[in-house]
DSSP file (Angstrom, degrees, kcal/mol; ACC not computed):
  #  RESIDUE AA STRUCTURE BP1 BP2  ACC     N-H-->O    O-->H-N    N-H-->O    O-->H-N    TCO  KAPPA ALPHA  PHI   PSI    X-CA   Y-CA   Z-CA
    1    1 A M              0   0    0      0, 0.0     2,-0.4     0, 0.0    57,-0.0   0.000 360.0 360.0 360.0 147.2  -55.7   65.9  -21.0
    2    2 A T        -     0   0    0     22,-0.2     2,-0.3    52,-0.0    54,-0.2  -0.785 360.0-165.4 -97.0 137.1  -54.2   65.5  -17.6
    3    3 A Y  E     -A   55   0A   0     52,-3.0    52,-2.9    -2,-0.4     2,-0.4  -0.905   4.7-150.4-120.3 151.3  -50.4   65.6  -17.1
    4    4 A F  E     -AB  54  23A   0     19,-3.5    19,-2.1    -2,-0.3     2,-0.5  -0.936   8.5-156.1-122.7 142.9  -48.4   64.5  -14.1
    5    5 A V  E     -AB  53  22A   0     48,-2.1    48,-2.2    -2,-0.4     2,-0.3  -0.975  30.1-175.6-110.1 132.1  -45.1   65.6  -12.7
    6    6 A Y  E     -AB  52  21A   0     15,-2.7    15,-1.9    -2,-0.5     2,-0.4  -0.891  26.7-149.0-133.8 159.0  -43.6   62.8  -10.6
    7    7 A L  E     -AB  51  20A   0     44,-2.7    43,-2.9    -2,-0.3    44,-1.4  -0.991  18.7-165.3-128.0 121.5  -40.7   62.1   -8.3
    8    8 A L  E     -AB  49  19A   0     11,-3.2    11,-1.8    -2,-0.4     2,-0.4  -0.737   2.6-157.1-104.0 154.0  -39.3   58.5   -8.2
    9    9 A G  E     +AB  48  18A   0     39,-2.4    39,-2.1    -2,-0.3     2,-0.3  -0.982  14.1 170.2-132.6 146.2  -37.0   57.1   -5.6
   10   10 A S  E     - B   0  17A   0      7,-2.2     7,-3.1    -2,-0.4     2,-0.4  -0.986  30.7-120.6-150.9 142.9  -34.6   54.2   -5.6
   11   11 A Y  E     - B   0  16A   0     -2,-0.3     2,-0.6    35,-0.3     5,-0.2  -0.725  16.5-170.4 -88.8 133.1  -31.9   53.0   -3.2
   12   12 A K  E >  S- B   0  15A   0      3,-3.3     3,-1.6    -2,-0.4     2,-0.5  -0.892  76.0 -49.9-117.2  94.6  -28.3   52.7   -4.4
   13   13 A G  T 3  S-     0   0    0     -2,-0.6    -2,-0.0     1,-0.3     0, 0.0  -0.678 122.1 -26.1  71.3-122.7  -26.8   51.0   -1.4
   14   14 A K  T 3  S+     0   0    0     -2,-0.5     2,-0.4    -3,-0.1    -1,-0.3   0.484 120.5  97.6 -97.7  -4.7  -27.9   53.0    1.6
   15   15 A K  E <   -B   12   0A   0     -3,-1.6    -3,-3.3     1,-0.0     2,-0.6  -0.723  67.3-140.8 -92.3 130.4  -28.4   56.2   -0.5
   16   16 A L  E     -B   11   0A   0     -2,-0.4     2,-0.3    -5,-0.2    -5,-0.2  -0.793  21.7-168.7 -88.2 118.7  -31.8   57.2   -1.7
   17   17 A I  E     -B   10   0A   0     -7,-3.1    -7,-2.2    -2,-0.6     2,-0.3  -0.789   4.4-151.4-106.5 154.1  -31.6   58.7   -5.2
   18   18 A T  E     -B    9   0A   0     -2,-0.3     2,-0.3    -9,-0.2    -9,-0.2  -0.852  10.7-164.4-125.8 159.0  -34.4   60.5   -7.0
   19   19 A Y  E     -B    8   0A   0    -11,-1.8   -11,-3.2    -2,-0.3     2,-0.4  -0.988   9.0-157.5-141.1 130.9  -35.6   61.1  -10.5
   20   20 A A  E     +B    7   0A   0     -2,-0.3     2,-0.3   -13,-0.2   -13,-0.2  -0.877  25.7 144.2-110.2 143.1  -38.2   63.7  -11.6
   21   21 A G  E     -B    6   0A   0    -15,-1.9   -15,-2.7    -2,-0.4     2,-0.3  -0.927  35.2-123.6-158.1-178.9  -40.2   63.5  -14.8
   22   22 A H  E     +B    5   0A   0     -2,-0.3     2,-0.3   -17,-0.2   -17,-0.2  -0.972  29.8 155.2-137.3 154.7  -43.5   64.3  -16.5
   23   23 A T  E     -B    4   0A   0    -19,-2.1   -19,-3.5    -2,-0.3     3,-0.2  -0.971  44.8-130.0-163.6 167.9  -46.1   62.1  -18.3
   24   24 A N  S    S+     0   0    0     -2,-0.3     2,-0.3   -21,-0.2   -22,-0.2   0.425 105.1  45.5-105.9  -3.1  -49.7   61.8  -19.3
   25   25 A N     >  -     0   0    0      1,-0.1     4,-2.2   -21,-0.1    -1,-0.2  -0.793  65.3-178.7-140.2  94.3  -50.0   58.2  -18.0
   26   26 A L  H  > S+     0   0    0     -2,-0.3     4,-2.3     1,-0.2     5,-0.2   0.896  80.7  49.7 -63.9 -45.9  -48.3   57.8  -14.6
   27   27 A K  H  > S+     0   0    0      1,-0.2     4,-1.8     2,-0.2    -1,-0.2   0.919 113.8  45.9 -62.1 -44.9  -48.9   54.0  -14.2
   28   28 A K  H  > S+     0   0    0      2,-0.2     4,-2.2     1,-0.2    -1,-0.2   0.895 112.0  51.5 -65.5 -40.9  -47.5   53.2  -17.6
   29   29 A R  H  X S+     0   0    0     -4,-2.2     4,-2.3     2,-0.2    -2,-0.2   0.901 108.5  50.2 -66.1 -41.6  -44.5   55.5  -17.2
   30   30 A L  H  X S+     0   0    0     -4,-2.3     4,-2.2     1,-0.2    -1,-0.2   0.907 110.2  51.5 -62.1 -41.0  -43.5   53.9  -13.9
   31   31 A S  H  X S+     0   0    0     -4,-1.8     4,-1.4    -5,-0.2    -2,-0.2   0.896 108.8  50.9 -61.7 -41.7  -43.8   50.5  -15.5
   32   32 A L  H  X>S+     0   0    0     -4,-2.2     5,-2.2     2,-0.2     6,-1.0   0.915 109.5  50.2 -63.1 -43.6  -41.5   51.7  -18.3
   33   33 A H  H ><5S+     0   0    0     -4,-2.3     3,-0.9     4,-0.3    12,-0.3   0.918 113.0  46.2 -60.6 -43.3  -38.9   53.0  -15.9
   34   34 A N  H 3<5S+     0   0    0     -4,-2.2    -1,-0.2     1,-0.2    -2,-0.2   0.705 109.5  54.3 -76.1 -19.1  -38.9   49.7  -13.9
   35   35 A S  H 3<5S-     0   0    0     -4,-1.4    -1,-0.2    -3,-0.2    -2,-0.2   0.459 117.9-107.8 -92.3  -1.3  -38.7   47.5  -17.1
   36   36 A G  T <<5S+     0   0    0     -3,-0.9    -3,-0.2    -4,-0.5     7,-0.1   0.554  96.7 102.4  89.8   7.8  -35.6   49.3  -18.3
   37   37 A E      < +     0   0    0     -5,-2.2    -4,-0.3    -6,-0.2    -5,-0.1   0.330  62.1  84.6-105.4   5.4  -37.3   51.2  -21.1
   38   38 A G  S    S-     0   0    0     -6,-1.0     5,-0.1     1,-0.3    -5,-0.1   0.145  96.6 -29.6 -85.6-153.8  -37.6   54.6  -19.4
   39   39 A A    >>  -     0   0    0      1,-0.1     3,-1.2     3,-0.1     4,-0.6  -0.253  63.6-113.7 -60.5 149.8  -35.0   57.3  -19.3
   40   40 A K  G >4 S+     0   0    0      1,-0.3     3,-1.1     2,-0.2    -1,-0.1   0.865 115.0  58.4 -55.9 -40.5  -31.3   56.1  -19.4
   41   41 A F  G 34 S+     0   0    0      1,-0.2    -1,-0.3     3,-0.0    -2,-0.0   0.807 105.1  50.9 -59.4 -31.1  -30.7   57.3  -15.9
   42   42 A T  G X4 S+     0   0    0     -3,-1.2     3,-1.1     2,-0.1    -1,-0.2   0.541  82.4 115.7 -89.4  -7.3  -33.4   55.1  -14.5
   43   43 A R  T << S+     0   0    0     -3,-1.1     3,-0.1    -4,-0.6    -9,-0.1  -0.342  73.8  21.5 -68.2 141.3  -32.4   51.8  -16.1
   44   44 A G  T 3  S+     0   0    0      1,-0.3     2,-0.3   -11,-0.2    -1,-0.2   0.523 104.6  93.4  85.2   6.3  -31.3   48.9  -14.0
   45   45 A R  S <  S-     0   0    0     -3,-1.1     2,-0.6   -12,-0.3    -1,-0.3  -0.885  73.6-120.8-127.1 159.9  -33.0   50.1  -10.8
   46   46 A T        -     0   0    0     -2,-0.3     2,-0.3   -35,-0.2   -35,-0.3  -0.908  35.7-160.0 -99.4 122.9  -36.3   49.5   -9.1
   47   47 A W        -     0   0    0     -2,-0.6     2,-0.4   -17,-0.2   -37,-0.2  -0.777  10.7-162.3-108.4 146.9  -38.2   52.7   -8.7
   48   48 A K  E     -A    9   0A   0    -39,-2.1   -39,-2.4    -2,-0.3     2,-0.5  -0.975  29.9-111.6-124.2 141.8  -41.1   53.7   -6.4
   49   49 A L  E     +A    8   0A   0     -2,-0.4   -41,-0.2   -41,-0.2     3,-0.1  -0.596  38.1 170.6 -72.4 121.7  -43.4   56.6   -6.8
   50   50 A M  E     -     0   0A   0    -43,-2.9     2,-0.3    -2,-0.5   -42,-0.2   0.741  61.7  -4.2-101.4 -31.8  -42.6   59.1   -4.0
   51   51 A Y  E     +A    7   0A   0    -44,-1.4   -44,-2.7     2,-0.0    -1,-0.4  -0.985  57.8 178.9-163.1 145.9  -44.6   62.2   -5.1
   52   52 A Y  E     -A    6   0A   0     -2,-0.3     2,-0.3   -46,-0.2   -46,-0.2  -0.992   8.9-162.0-152.1 158.7  -46.8   63.5   -7.9
   53   53 A E  E     -A    5   0A   0    -48,-2.2   -48,-2.1    -2,-0.3     2,-0.3  -0.966  19.1-129.9-134.9 150.6  -48.8   66.5   -9.0
   54   54 A K  E     -A    4   0A   0     -2,-0.3     2,-0.3   -50,-0.2   -50,-0.2  -0.810  23.3-178.2-104.2 144.2  -51.5   66.9  -11.6
   55   55 A Y  E     -A    3   0A   0    -52,-2.9   -52,-3.0    -2,-0.3     3,-0.0  -0.976  29.6-138.8-139.0 153.6  -51.6   69.6  -14.3
   56   56 A K  S    S+     0   0    0     -2,-0.3     2,-0.3   -54,-0.2    -1,-0.1   0.682  87.3  39.9 -84.7 -19.9  -54.1   70.5  -17.1
   57   57 A S  S  > S-     0   0    0      1,-0.1     4,-1.8   -54,-0.1     5,-0.1  -0.945  72.9-129.5-132.4 153.7  -51.4   71.3  -19.7
   58   58 A R  H  > S+     0   0    0     -2,-0.3     4,-2.7     1,-0.2     5,-0.2   0.869 109.5  58.3 -64.4 -37.4  -48.1   69.8  -20.8
   59   59 A K  H  > S+     0   0    0      1,-0.2     4,-2.3     2,-0.2    -1,-0.2   0.921 105.7  48.2 -60.7 -45.2  -46.5   73.2  -20.6
   60   60 A E  H  > S+     0   0    0      1,-0.2     4,-2.2     2,-0.2    -1,-0.2   0.913 112.5  49.6 -60.7 -42.8  -47.4   73.6  -16.9
   61   61 A A  H  X S+     0   0    0     -4,-1.8     4,-2.7     1,-0.2    -2,-0.2   0.912 110.5  49.2 -64.5 -43.5  -46.1   70.1  -16.2
   62   62 A I  H  X S+     0   0    0     -4,-2.7     4,-2.3     1,-0.2    -1,-0.2   0.910 111.0  50.3 -62.9 -42.6  -42.8   70.7  -18.0
   63   63 A N  H  X S+     0   0    0     -4,-2.3     4,-1.8    -5,-0.2    -1,-0.2   0.911 112.9  45.9 -62.1 -42.4  -42.3   74.0  -16.1
   64   64 A R  H  X S+     0   0    0     -4,-2.2     4,-2.7     2,-0.2    -2,-0.2   0.894 110.1  54.0 -68.9 -39.6  -43.0   72.3  -12.8
   65   65 A E  H  X S+     0   0    0     -4,-2.7     4,-2.5     1,-0.2    -2,-0.2   0.928 107.9  50.7 -58.7 -45.1  -40.7   69.4  -13.6
   66   66 A Y  H  X S+     0   0    0     -4,-2.3     4,-1.4     1,-0.2    -1,-0.2   0.916 111.0  48.8 -58.2 -44.8  -37.9   71.9  -14.4
   67   67 A Y  H  X S+     0   0    0     -4,-1.8     4,-1.5     1,-0.2     3,-0.3   0.919 111.3  49.0 -62.2 -45.3  -38.4   73.6  -11.0
   68   68 A I  H  < S+     0   0    0     -4,-2.7     7,-0.3     1,-0.2    -2,-0.2   0.892 108.1  54.3 -63.7 -40.4  -38.4   70.3   -9.1
   69   69 A K  H  < S+     0   0    0     -4,-2.5    -1,-0.2     1,-0.2    -2,-0.2   0.832 115.2  39.9 -62.9 -31.7  -35.2   69.1  -10.8
   70   70 A K  H  < S+     0   0    0     -4,-1.4     2,-1.2    -3,-0.3    -1,-0.2   0.672  97.0  84.8 -90.6 -18.7  -33.5   72.3   -9.7
   71   71 A D     X  +     0   0    0     -4,-1.5     4,-1.9     1,-0.2     5,-0.2  -0.684  48.0 174.2 -93.2  90.0  -34.9   72.6   -6.2
   72   72 A R  H  > S+     0   0    0     -2,-1.2     4,-2.7     1,-0.2     5,-0.2   0.851  78.0  58.3 -62.4 -36.6  -32.8   70.5   -4.0
   73   73 A K  H  > S+     0   0    0      2,-0.2     4,-2.1     1,-0.2    -1,-0.2   0.917 106.9  47.4 -61.9 -42.9  -34.6   71.6   -0.8
   74   74 A F  H  > S+     0   0    0      2,-0.2     4,-2.0     1,-0.2    -1,-0.2   0.935 113.7  47.0 -63.3 -46.6  -37.9   70.3   -2.2
   75   75 A R  H  X S+     0   0    0     -4,-1.9     4,-2.5    -7,-0.3    -2,-0.2   0.889 112.2  50.5 -64.2 -38.9  -36.4   67.0   -3.2
   76   76 A D  H  X S+     0   0    0     -4,-2.7     4,-2.3     2,-0.2    -1,-0.2   0.866 107.0  54.9 -65.8 -36.4  -34.7   66.6    0.1
   77   77 A L  H  X S+     0   0    0     -4,-2.1     4,-0.8    -5,-0.2    -2,-0.2   0.922 111.4  43.8 -61.5 -45.2  -38.0   67.3    1.9
   78   78 A I  H >X S+     0   0    0     -4,-2.0     3,-0.8     1,-0.2     4,-0.6   0.911 111.9  54.0 -66.3 -42.9  -39.7   64.5    0.0
   79   79 A K  H >< S+     0   0    0     -4,-2.5     3,-1.6     1,-0.2     4,-0.4   0.896 101.9  58.6 -57.3 -42.2  -36.7   62.2    0.6
   80   80 A N  H >< S+     0   0    0     -4,-2.3     3,-0.6     1,-0.3    -1,-0.2   0.763  97.1  61.3 -63.5 -25.1  -36.9   62.7    4.3
   81   81 A K  H << S+     0   0    0     -3,-0.8    -1,-0.3    -4,-0.8    -2,-0.2   0.735 107.7  45.3 -70.2 -21.2  -40.4   61.4    4.4
   82   82 A Y  T <<        0   0    0     -3,-1.6    -1,-0.2    -4,-0.6    -2,-0.2   0.354 360.0 360.0-106.4   4.3  -39.2   58.1    3.1
   83   83 A K    <         0   0    0     -3,-0.6    -1,-0.2    -4,-0.4    -2,-0.1   0.464 360.0 360.0 -87.6 360.0  -36.1   57.5    5.3
């Protein structure tokens, strides 16, 4: 099975905020986030997919998600592409 690590973006006023996660169905997960059924942090906002990576195992995806959540430089680099 293929797993994805993704980075979503949403504007809160003029500030771009991001959310990182992992899933095995990227399209469905984005839909859940935008319908208010995703993670609590993502409710009430409209999210756009900014970045994703594919992995062969869930373990690899979880490890990469953890890294992305902690790596501010990486997230800022992706954010700068969308400003």
